[in-house]
N, C-alpha and C positions, 0 to 999 in steps of 0.2 A: 495343102494336105497335111493332117495331123499325123503323128506317129501310130496312132491307133487304126489307121485306115479310113476315117470319116471323111467324107466330101462336104465341102462347104458350097452350097449353092447360093449364088447372088441372085437378087430380084432383078430381071431384065429392066424395070422401069426406075427402081430406086436404089439399085446397087448396094443394097444391105443384104446381110445373111438372111436366109430364108428358114421358117421352122418346118419340121416335118411332122405329118400328121397321117393317120389311118382312120377310114370311115368305114363302118359295116352296116349294110342295109339287107334286111330279111323280107322277102316276098312270098305270098301264097299265090299259086298259079291256079287259074281256073280249070285247067287240065289235069290238075291234081299234082301233088309233090310241091316241093319248096324250091326257092331260088335265093341264093346269098351272093350279094355283090360287096367286095372288098376294093375299096379305092385307097391307094397310097398316093399322097401329094404334098408339094411344098407350098407353104403360104407366107406371104410377105407381111411381117408384123406392122409395117408402116401403111402400105396402100391396100393390103388384103389381096392383092392378085395371087392366083393360084396356078401352079404348073403340075400337071398329073404325071407322076413317076410310073404308075403301074396300076392296072385294074384286072381283078380276078373275078370271074363269075362261075359259080358252081349251081348246077342245076340237077335236080333228081329227076330221073327218067326210069321207065320200066326196065332198061337195060342196065342201068347203074348210075353212077354219078358222072356228069360231063362237066370238065373243067377247062375253062377258056381263060387264057392269060394274054393280056395285051401291054407291050412295053416299047416305047420308041417307034410306034407305028406298025410294029409286028404282032402277029396273032398267032398263038399256039393253042392247040386243042388236044385233050387227052380225055378218055373214056375209061371209068374204073367200072369194070363189070361185076354185077352181083354174082356171089357164089352161094349156091344153095347146097348145103351139106347134108346128106341123109342122116336121119335121127338114129 
């Protein structure tokens, strides 16, 4: 580990340091609203193998925004409620 707290992840196949990436995908849902998926992952520059670090899924619903986070096999869910303020 470096002094700045960064972690070096080695490819399980090649044993070389992997690069860290983030990918964002946007979808329209047939039921209305939008869905955004953010995937953070490591990728080997030699063999191309990927290891997912974290996935975030944001869905727009009538109740508000639903955020689902997956990391290390665990899933957490949060709902951000819409607040309508009188004019």
